[in-house]
PDB file of N, CA, C and O in Angstrom:
ATOM      1  N   MET A   1      -7.427  32.729 -24.056  1.00  0.00           N
ATOM      2  CA  MET A   1      -8.035  31.545 -23.471  1.00  0.00           C
ATOM      3  C   MET A   1      -6.885  30.844 -22.687  1.00  0.00           C
ATOM      4  O   MET A   1      -5.758  30.770 -23.176  1.00  0.00           O
ATOM      5  N   GLY A   2      -7.174  30.356 -21.523  1.00  0.00           N
ATOM      6  CA  GLY A   2      -6.224  29.743 -20.629  1.00  0.00           C
ATOM      7  C   GLY A   2      -6.046  28.271 -21.011  1.00  0.00           C
ATOM      8  O   GLY A   2      -6.820  27.688 -21.770  1.00  0.00           O
ATOM      9  N   ASP A   3      -4.949  27.694 -20.423  1.00  0.00           N
ATOM     10  CA  ASP A   3      -4.638  26.297 -20.716  1.00  0.00           C
ATOM     11  C   ASP A   3      -5.709  25.306 -20.185  1.00  0.00           C
ATOM     12  O   ASP A   3      -5.995  24.281 -20.805  1.00  0.00           O
ATOM     13  N   SER A   4      -6.273  25.649 -19.038  1.00  0.00           N
ATOM     14  CA  SER A   4      -7.305  24.766 -18.458  1.00  0.00           C
ATOM     15  C   SER A   4      -8.574  24.695 -19.424  1.00  0.00           C
ATOM     16  O   SER A   4      -9.155  23.632 -19.647  1.00  0.00           O
ATOM     17  N   LYS A   5      -8.934  25.852 -19.949  1.00  0.00           N
ATOM     18  CA  LYS A   5     -10.093  25.904 -20.824  1.00  0.00           C
ATOM     19  C   LYS A   5      -9.849  25.100 -22.157  1.00  0.00           C
ATOM     20  O   LYS A   5     -10.734  24.421 -22.677  1.00  0.00           O
ATOM     21  N   ARG A   6      -8.602  25.229 -22.660  1.00  0.00           N
ATOM     22  CA  ARG A   6      -8.246  24.441 -23.880  1.00  0.00           C
ATOM     23  C   ARG A   6      -8.356  22.895 -23.548  1.00  0.00           C
ATOM     24  O   ARG A   6      -8.914  22.085 -24.289  1.00  0.00           O
ATOM     25  N   ARG A   7      -7.780  22.602 -22.391  1.00  0.00           N
ATOM     26  CA  ARG A   7      -7.762  21.133 -21.972  1.00  0.00           C
ATOM     27  C   ARG A   7      -9.235  20.626 -21.760  1.00  0.00           C
ATOM     28  O   ARG A   7      -9.577  19.481 -22.053  1.00  0.00           O
ATOM     29  N   GLN A   8     -10.071  21.560 -21.233  1.00  0.00           N
ATOM     30  CA  GLN A   8     -11.428  21.143 -20.952  1.00  0.00           C
ATOM     31  C   GLN A   8     -12.167  20.919 -22.299  1.00  0.00           C
ATOM     32  O   GLN A   8     -12.929  19.964 -22.448  1.00  0.00           O
ATOM     33  N   GLU A   9     -11.921  21.817 -23.265  1.00  0.00           N
ATOM     34  CA  GLU A   9     -12.517  21.628 -24.576  1.00  0.00           C
ATOM     35  C   GLU A   9     -12.031  20.411 -25.257  1.00  0.00           C
ATOM     36  O   GLU A   9     -12.805  19.710 -25.908  1.00  0.00           O
ATOM     37  N   LYS A  10     -10.723  20.124 -25.125  1.00  0.00           N
ATOM     38  CA  LYS A  10     -10.151  18.990 -25.756  1.00  0.00           C
ATOM     39  C   LYS A  10     -10.669  17.657 -25.206  1.00  0.00           C
ATOM     40  O   LYS A  10     -10.976  16.736 -25.964  1.00  0.00           O
ATOM     41  N   LEU A  11     -10.761  17.570 -23.852  1.00  0.00           N
ATOM     42  CA  LEU A  11     -11.165  16.302 -23.257  1.00  0.00           C
ATOM     43  C   LEU A  11     -12.682  16.186 -23.241  1.00  0.00           C
ATOM     44  O   LEU A  11     -13.181  15.066 -23.139  1.00  0.00           O
ATOM     45  N   GLY A  12     -13.412  17.216 -23.329  1.00  0.00           N
ATOM     46  CA  GLY A  12     -14.913  17.098 -23.251  1.00  0.00           C
ATOM     47  C   GLY A  12     -15.432  16.594 -21.947  1.00  0.00           C
ATOM     48  O   GLY A  12     -15.128  17.146 -20.890  1.00  0.00           O
ATOM     49  N   GLU A  13     -16.246  15.509 -22.013  1.00  0.00           N
ATOM     50  CA  GLU A  13     -16.828  15.066 -20.816  1.00  0.00           C
ATOM     51  C   GLU A  13     -15.841  14.177 -19.907  1.00  0.00           C
ATOM     52  O   GLU A  13     -16.149  13.824 -18.769  1.00  0.00           O
ATOM     53  N   ASN A  14     -14.727  13.882 -20.475  1.00  0.00           N
ATOM     54  CA  ASN A  14     -13.710  13.176 -19.683  1.00  0.00           C
ATOM     55  C   ASN A  14     -12.796  14.144 -18.835  1.00  0.00           C
ATOM     56  O   ASN A  14     -11.869  13.704 -18.155  1.00  0.00           O
ATOM     57  N   TYR A  15     -13.089  15.413 -18.906  1.00  0.00           N
ATOM     58  CA  TYR A  15     -12.341  16.406 -18.160  1.00  0.00           C
ATOM     59  C   TYR A  15     -12.618  16.226 -16.685  1.00  0.00           C
ATOM     60  O   TYR A  15     -13.765  16.184 -16.241  1.00  0.00           O
ATOM     61  N   GLY A  16     -11.477  16.117 -15.902  1.00  0.00           N
ATOM     62  CA  GLY A  16     -11.648  15.987 -14.414  1.00  0.00           C
ATOM     63  C   GLY A  16     -11.742  14.579 -13.947  1.00  0.00           C
ATOM     64  O   GLY A  16     -11.746  14.366 -12.735  1.00  0.00           O
ATOM     65  N   LYS A  17     -11.822  13.551 -14.836  1.00  0.00           N
ATOM     66  CA  LYS A  17     -11.872  12.189 -14.488  1.00  0.00           C
ATOM     67  C   LYS A  17     -10.431  11.656 -14.374  1.00  0.00           C
ATOM     68  O   LYS A  17      -9.522  12.104 -15.074  1.00  0.00           O
ATOM     69  N   GLU A  18     -10.260  10.667 -13.447  1.00  0.00           N
ATOM     70  CA  GLU A  18      -8.955  10.111 -13.384  1.00  0.00           C
ATOM     71  C   GLU A  18      -8.619   9.227 -14.576  1.00  0.00           C
ATOM     72  O   GLU A  18      -9.484   8.541 -15.120  1.00  0.00           O
ATOM     73  N   THR A  19      -7.267   9.254 -15.000  1.00  0.00           N
ATOM     74  CA  THR A  19      -6.905   8.526 -16.111  1.00  0.00           C
ATOM     75  C   THR A  19      -6.371   7.175 -15.681  1.00  0.00           C
ATOM     76  O   THR A  19      -5.771   7.052 -14.613  1.00  0.00           O
ATOM     77  N   PRO A  20      -6.579   6.193 -16.479  1.00  0.00           N
ATOM     78  CA  PRO A  20      -6.117   4.848 -16.109  1.00  0.00           C
ATOM     79  C   PRO A  20      -4.570   4.745 -16.249  1.00  0.00           C
ATOM     80  O   PRO A  20      -3.951   5.511 -16.987  1.00  0.00           O
ATOM     81  N   ILE A  21      -4.000   3.823 -15.552  1.00  0.00           N
ATOM     82  CA  ILE A  21      -2.498   3.656 -15.624  1.00  0.00           C
ATOM     83  C   ILE A  21      -2.132   3.250 -17.037  1.00  0.00           C
ATOM     84  O   ILE A  21      -1.285   3.872 -17.679  1.00  0.00           O
ATOM     85  N   LEU A  22      -2.778   2.204 -17.512  1.00  0.00           N
ATOM     86  CA  LEU A  22      -2.652   1.674 -18.913  1.00  0.00           C
ATOM     87  C   LEU A  22      -3.951   1.777 -19.565  1.00  0.00           C
ATOM     88  O   LEU A  22      -4.965   1.653 -18.878  1.00  0.00           O
ATOM     89  N   PRO A  23      -4.037   2.008 -20.925  1.00  0.00           N
ATOM     90  CA  PRO A  23      -5.323   2.094 -21.569  1.00  0.00           C
ATOM     91  C   PRO A  23      -6.143   0.737 -21.468  1.00  0.00           C
ATOM     92  O   PRO A  23      -7.372   0.783 -21.417  1.00  0.00           O
ATOM     93  N   TRP A  24      -5.503  -0.393 -21.440  1.00  0.00           N
ATOM     94  CA  TRP A  24      -6.193  -1.607 -21.420  1.00  0.00           C
ATOM     95  C   TRP A  24      -6.443  -2.160 -20.019  1.00  0.00           C
ATOM     96  O   TRP A  24      -7.045  -3.222 -19.860  1.00  0.00           O
ATOM     97  N   LEU A  25      -5.983  -1.443 -19.022  1.00  0.00           N
ATOM     98  CA  LEU A  25      -6.135  -1.855 -17.540  1.00  0.00           C
ATOM     99  C   LEU A  25      -7.015  -0.898 -16.874  1.00  0.00           C
ATOM    100  O   LEU A  25      -6.694   0.289 -16.806  1.00  0.00           O
ATOM    101  N   PRO A  26      -8.154  -1.359 -16.357  1.00  0.00           N
ATOM    102  CA  PRO A  26      -9.149  -0.448 -15.724  1.00  0.00           C
ATOM    103  C   PRO A  26      -8.798  -0.073 -14.272  1.00  0.00           C
ATOM    104  O   PRO A  26      -9.633  -0.175 -13.374  1.00  0.00           O
ATOM    105  N   VAL A  27      -7.518   0.370 -14.060  1.00  0.00           N
ATOM    106  CA  VAL A  27      -7.104   0.771 -12.745  1.00  0.00           C
ATOM    107  C   VAL A  27      -6.638   2.206 -12.843  1.00  0.00           C
ATOM    108  O   VAL A  27      -5.779   2.528 -13.664  1.00  0.00           O
ATOM    109  N   THR A  28      -7.194   3.069 -12.016  1.00  0.00           N
ATOM    110  CA  THR A  28      -6.761   4.506 -12.081  1.00  0.00           C
ATOM    111  C   THR A  28      -5.561   4.731 -11.235  1.00  0.00           C
ATOM    112  O   THR A  28      -5.204   3.870 -10.431  1.00  0.00           O
ATOM    113  N   LYS A  29      -4.896   5.901 -11.386  1.00  0.00           N
ATOM    114  CA  LYS A  29      -3.747   6.253 -10.620  1.00  0.00           C
ATOM    115  C   LYS A  29      -4.088   6.355  -9.107  1.00  0.00           C
ATOM    116  O   LYS A  29      -3.245   6.004  -8.281  1.00  0.00           O
ATOM    117  N   GLY A  30      -5.266   6.811  -8.734  1.00  0.00           N
ATOM    118  CA  GLY A  30      -5.682   6.930  -7.330  1.00  0.00           C
ATOM    119  C   GLY A  30      -5.812   5.558  -6.791  1.00  0.00           C
ATOM    120  O   GLY A  30      -5.412   5.336  -5.648  1.00  0.00           O
ATOM    121  N   GLN A  31      -6.373   4.552  -7.559  1.00  0.00           N
ATOM    122  CA  GLN A  31      -6.520   3.294  -6.993  1.00  0.00           C
ATOM    123  C   GLN A  31      -5.181   2.562  -6.753  1.00  0.00           C
ATOM    124  O   GLN A  31      -5.033   1.775  -5.818  1.00  0.00           O
ATOM    125  N   ALA A  32      -4.222   2.859  -7.639  1.00  0.00           N
ATOM    126  CA  ALA A  32      -2.900   2.317  -7.522  1.00  0.00           C
ATOM    127  C   ALA A  32      -2.216   2.863  -6.323  1.00  0.00           C
ATOM    128  O   ALA A  32      -1.529   2.114  -5.628  1.00  0.00           O
ATOM    129  N   GLU A  33      -2.362   4.136  -6.032  1.00  0.00           N
ATOM    130  CA  GLU A  33      -1.817   4.778  -4.809  1.00  0.00           C
ATOM    131  C   GLU A  33      -2.383   4.193  -3.588  1.00  0.00           C
ATOM    132  O   GLU A  33      -1.632   3.885  -2.663  1.00  0.00           O
ATOM    133  N   GLN A  34      -3.688   4.013  -3.515  1.00  0.00           N
ATOM    134  CA  GLN A  34      -4.383   3.401  -2.390  1.00  0.00           C
ATOM    135  C   GLN A  34      -3.852   2.033  -2.159  1.00  0.00           C
ATOM    136  O   GLN A  34      -3.570   1.667  -1.018  1.00  0.00           O
ATOM    137  N   PHE A  35      -3.698   1.230  -3.235  1.00  0.00           N
ATOM    138  CA  PHE A  35      -3.230  -0.154  -3.149  1.00  0.00           C
ATOM    139  C   PHE A  35      -1.767  -0.132  -2.569  1.00  0.00           C
ATOM    140  O   PHE A  35      -1.429  -0.969  -1.732  1.00  0.00           O
ATOM    141  N   MET A  36      -0.949   0.785  -3.002  1.00  0.00           N
ATOM    142  CA  MET A  36       0.432   0.877  -2.409  1.00  0.00           C
ATOM    143  C   MET A  36       0.366   1.250  -0.934  1.00  0.00           C
ATOM    144  O   MET A  36       1.120   0.694  -0.134  1.00  0.00           O
ATOM    145  N   ARG A  37      -0.496   2.159  -0.554  1.00  0.00           N
ATOM    146  CA  ARG A  37      -0.611   2.461   0.844  1.00  0.00           C
ATOM    147  C   ARG A  37      -1.037   1.240   1.688  1.00  0.00           C
ATOM    148  O   ARG A  37      -0.412   0.967   2.713  1.00  0.00           O
ATOM    149  N   TRP A  38      -2.103   0.491   1.272  1.00  0.00           N
ATOM    150  CA  TRP A  38      -2.442  -0.678   2.048  1.00  0.00           C
ATOM    151  C   TRP A  38      -1.388  -1.715   2.062  1.00  0.00           C
ATOM    152  O   TRP A  38      -1.214  -2.337   3.110  1.00  0.00           O
ATOM    153  N   THR A  39      -0.632  -1.985   0.977  1.00  0.00           N
ATOM    154  CA  THR A  39       0.309  -3.031   1.020  1.00  0.00           C
ATOM    155  C   THR A  39       1.527  -2.576   1.900  1.00  0.00           C
ATOM    156  O   THR A  39       2.118  -3.389   2.610  1.00  0.00           O
ATOM    157  N   THR A  40       1.864  -1.327   1.839  1.00  0.00           N
ATOM    158  CA  THR A  40       2.947  -0.848   2.701  1.00  0.00           C
ATOM    159  C   THR A  40       2.599  -0.975   4.178  1.00  0.00           C
ATOM    160  O   THR A  40       3.423  -1.396   4.989  1.00  0.00           O
ATOM    161  N   THR A  41       1.416  -0.620   4.501  1.00  0.00           N
ATOM    162  CA  THR A  41       0.975  -0.725   5.887  1.00  0.00           C
ATOM    163  C   THR A  41       0.949  -2.204   6.283  1.00  0.00           C
ATOM    164  O   THR A  41       1.394  -2.537   7.382  1.00  0.00           O
ATOM    165  N   GLY A  42       0.469  -3.059   5.471  1.00  0.00           N
ATOM    166  CA  GLY A  42       0.422  -4.497   5.732  1.00  0.00           C
ATOM    167  C   GLY A  42       1.795  -5.073   5.882  1.00  0.00           C
ATOM    168  O   GLY A  42       1.988  -5.951   6.723  1.00  0.00           O
ATOM    169  N   ALA A  43       2.737  -4.642   5.135  1.00  0.00           N
ATOM    170  CA  ALA A  43       4.089  -5.128   5.200  1.00  0.00           C
ATOM    171  C   ALA A  43       4.696  -4.758   6.552  1.00  0.00           C
ATOM    172  O   ALA A  43       5.302  -5.599   7.216  1.00  0.00           O
ATOM    173  N   TRP A  44       4.521  -3.417   6.984  1.00  0.00           N
ATOM    174  CA  TRP A  44       5.010  -3.043   8.293  1.00  0.00           C
ATOM    175  C   TRP A  44       4.423  -3.738   9.444  1.00  0.00           C
ATOM    176  O   TRP A  44       5.105  -4.000  10.435  1.00  0.00           O
ATOM    177  N   LEU A  45       3.093  -4.068   9.342  1.00  0.00           N
ATOM    178  CA  LEU A  45       2.455  -4.802  10.387  1.00  0.00           C
ATOM    179  C   LEU A  45       3.029  -6.242  10.403  1.00  0.00           C
ATOM    180  O   LEU A  45       3.279  -6.750  11.497  1.00  0.00           O
ATOM    181  N   GLY A  46       3.243  -6.897   9.315  1.00  0.00           N
ATOM    182  CA  GLY A  46       3.880  -8.157   9.234  1.00  0.00           C
ATOM    183  C   GLY A  46       5.315  -8.164   9.835  1.00  0.00           C
ATOM    184  O   GLY A  46       5.691  -9.111  10.525  1.00  0.00           O
ATOM    185  N   ILE A  47       6.101  -7.111   9.569  1.00  0.00           N
ATOM    186  CA  ILE A  47       7.400  -7.087  10.089  1.00  0.00           C
ATOM    187  C   ILE A  47       7.322  -6.895  11.640  1.00  0.00           C
ATOM    188  O   ILE A  47       8.078  -7.540  12.367  1.00  0.00           O
ATOM    189  N   GLY A  48       6.463  -6.063  12.120  1.00  0.00           N
ATOM    190  CA  GLY A  48       6.281  -5.926  13.569  1.00  0.00           C
ATOM    191  C   GLY A  48       5.812  -7.251  14.190  1.00  0.00           C
ATOM    192  O   GLY A  48       6.327  -7.630  15.243  1.00  0.00           O
ATOM    193  N   GLY A  49       4.893  -7.942  13.604  1.00  0.00           N
ATOM    194  CA  GLY A  49       4.452  -9.198  14.165  1.00  0.00           C
ATOM    195  C   GLY A  49       5.550 -10.254  14.149  1.00  0.00           C
ATOM    196  O   GLY A  49       5.647 -11.081  15.056  1.00  0.00           O
ATOM    197  N   MET A  50       6.377 -10.213  13.103  1.00  0.00           N
ATOM    198  CA  MET A  50       7.520 -11.200  13.131  1.00  0.00           C
ATOM    199  C   MET A  50       8.476 -10.882  14.174  1.00  0.00           C
ATOM    200  O   MET A  50       9.022 -11.810  14.771  1.00  0.00           O
ATOM    201  N   ILE A  51       8.766  -9.561  14.488  1.00  0.00           N
ATOM    202  CA  ILE A  51       9.721  -9.227  15.478  1.00  0.00           C
ATOM    203  C   ILE A  51       9.129  -9.617  16.854  1.00  0.00           C
ATOM    204  O   ILE A  51       9.844 -10.157  17.698  1.00  0.00           O
ATOM    205  N   ALA A  52       7.819  -9.345  17.080  1.00  0.00           N
ATOM    206  CA  ALA A  52       7.244  -9.772  18.380  1.00  0.00           C
ATOM    207  C   ALA A  52       7.260 -11.320  18.567  1.00  0.00           C
ATOM    208  O   ALA A  52       7.477 -11.788  19.685  1.00  0.00           O
ATOM    209  N   LEU A  53       7.051 -12.057  17.577  1.00  0.00           N
ATOM    210  CA  LEU A  53       7.154 -13.519  17.645  1.00  0.00           C
ATOM    211  C   LEU A  53       8.576 -13.933  17.886  1.00  0.00           C
ATOM    212  O   LEU A  53       8.817 -14.822  18.703  1.00  0.00           O
ATOM    213  N   TRP A  54       9.521 -13.337  17.222  1.00  0.00           N
ATOM    214  CA  TRP A  54      10.973 -13.603  17.529  1.00  0.00           C
ATOM    215  C   TRP A  54      11.450 -13.346  18.980  1.00  0.00           C
ATOM    216  O   TRP A  54      12.185 -14.116  19.598  1.00  0.00           O
ATOM    217  N   VAL A  55      10.937 -12.141  19.474  1.00  0.00           N
ATOM    218  CA  VAL A  55      11.254 -11.806  20.873  1.00  0.00           C
ATOM    219  C   VAL A  55      10.639 -12.767  21.812  1.00  0.00           C
ATOM    220  O   VAL A  55      11.259 -13.133  22.810  1.00  0.00           O
ATOM    221  N   THR A  56       9.366 -13.223  21.525  1.00  0.00           N
ATOM    222  CA  THR A  56       8.703 -14.181  22.366  1.00  0.00           C
ATOM    223  C   THR A  56       9.411 -15.525  22.328  1.00  0.00           C
ATOM    224  O   THR A  56       9.580 -16.125  23.389  1.00  0.00           O
ATOM    225  N   VAL A  57       9.820 -16.019  21.224  1.00  0.00           N
ATOM    226  CA  VAL A  57      10.470 -17.306  21.093  1.00  0.00           C
ATOM    227  C   VAL A  57      11.909 -17.266  21.676  1.00  0.00           C
ATOM    228  O   VAL A  57      12.367 -18.196  22.341  1.00  0.00           O
ATOM    229  N   ARG A  58      12.545 -16.210  21.404  1.00  0.00           N
ATOM    230  CA  ARG A  58      14.011 -16.152  21.805  1.00  0.00           C
ATOM    231  C   ARG A  58      14.218 -15.836  23.274  1.00  0.00           C
ATOM    232  O   ARG A  58      15.087 -16.430  23.913  1.00  0.00           O
ATOM    233  N   PHE A  59      13.414 -14.883  23.843  1.00  0.00           N
ATOM    234  CA  PHE A  59      13.723 -14.352  25.240  1.00  0.00           C
ATOM    235  C   PHE A  59      12.606 -14.764  26.194  1.00  0.00           C
ATOM    236  O   PHE A  59      12.900 -15.349  27.237  1.00  0.00           O
ATOM    237  N   ILE A  60      11.329 -14.485  25.884  1.00  0.00           N
ATOM    238  CA  ILE A  60      10.264 -14.725  26.869  1.00  0.00           C
ATOM    239  C   ILE A  60      10.059 -16.183  27.038  1.00  0.00           C
ATOM    240  O   ILE A  60       9.998 -16.631  28.183  1.00  0.00           O
ATOM    241  N   GLY A  61       9.945 -16.979  26.002  1.00  0.00           N
ATOM    242  CA  GLY A  61       9.705 -18.420  26.085  1.00  0.00           C
ATOM    243  C   GLY A  61      10.654 -19.144  26.929  1.00  0.00           C
ATOM    244  O   GLY A  61      10.201 -19.883  27.803  1.00  0.00           O
ATOM    245  N   PRO A  62      11.966 -19.016  26.766  1.00  0.00           N
ATOM    246  CA  PRO A  62      12.904 -19.739  27.615  1.00  0.00           C
ATOM    247  C   PRO A  62      12.866 -19.280  29.073  1.00  0.00           C
ATOM    248  O   PRO A  62      13.197 -20.067  29.960  1.00  0.00           O
ATOM    249  N   GLY A  63      12.474 -18.032  29.350  1.00  0.00           N
ATOM    250  CA  GLY A  63      12.364 -17.504  30.662  1.00  0.00           C
ATOM    251  C   GLY A  63      11.192 -18.289  31.420  1.00  0.00           C
ATOM    252  O   GLY A  63      11.280 -18.496  32.631  1.00  0.00           O
ATOM    253  N   PHE A  64      10.159 -18.693  30.714  1.00  0.00           N
ATOM    254  CA  PHE A  64       9.056 -19.395  31.347  1.00  0.00           C
ATOM    255  C   PHE A  64       9.274 -20.890  31.195  1.00  0.00           C
ATOM    256  O   PHE A  64       8.438 -21.671  31.651  1.00  0.00           O
ATOM    257  N   GLY A  65      10.369 -21.321  30.569  1.00  0.00           N
ATOM    258  CA  GLY A  65      10.633 -22.797  30.394  1.00  0.00           C
ATOM    259  C   GLY A  65       9.933 -23.390  29.301  1.00  0.00           C
ATOM    260  O   GLY A  65       9.841 -24.618  29.273  1.00  0.00           O
ATOM    261  N   TRP A  66       9.376 -22.628  28.304  1.00  0.00           N
ATOM    262  CA  TRP A  66       8.639 -23.108  27.202  1.00  0.00           C
ATOM    263  C   TRP A  66       9.484 -23.904  26.180  1.00  0.00           C
ATOM    264  O   TRP A  66       9.119 -24.973  25.691  1.00  0.00           O
ATOM    265  N   TRP A  67      10.623 -23.290  25.912  1.00  0.00           N
ATOM    266  CA  TRP A  67      11.564 -23.900  24.930  1.00  0.00           C
ATOM    267  C   TRP A  67      12.952 -23.865  25.602  1.00  0.00           C
ATOM    268  O   TRP A  67      13.310 -22.968  26.365  1.00  0.00           O
ATOM    269  N   ASP A  68      13.673 -24.894  25.254  1.00  0.00           N
ATOM    270  CA  ASP A  68      15.064 -25.011  25.753  1.00  0.00           C
ATOM    271  C   ASP A  68      15.995 -24.507  24.684  1.00  0.00           C
ATOM    272  O   ASP A  68      16.337 -25.220  23.741  1.00  0.00           O
ATOM    273  N   VAL A  69      16.425 -23.192  24.856  1.00  0.00           N
ATOM    274  CA  VAL A  69      17.330 -22.616  23.754  1.00  0.00           C
ATOM    275  C   VAL A  69      18.627 -22.393  24.445  1.00  0.00           C
ATOM    276  O   VAL A  69      18.670 -21.754  25.496  1.00  0.00           O
ATOM    277  N   ASN A  70      19.696 -22.904  23.882  1.00  0.00           N
ATOM    278  CA  ASN A  70      21.050 -22.793  24.423  1.00  0.00           C
ATOM    279  C   ASN A  70      21.721 -21.566  23.993  1.00  0.00           C
ATOM    280  O   ASN A  70      22.870 -21.328  24.366  1.00  0.00           O
TER     281      ASN A  70
END
């Protein structure tokens, strides 16, 4: 008998289902990975937006006379 069959017999109807990160927390490992993907993407978008705003304020704005930066 192979290892997967033993595991299937041991787990019963829970075989093939995702396991939670912690027993008392109803978040699966797949959901945690998806959350990390979304937050990483959001962080990079925020960094890009901050750089675009900085370039606008520092270089483009004074060129149009919006702000007086010495």
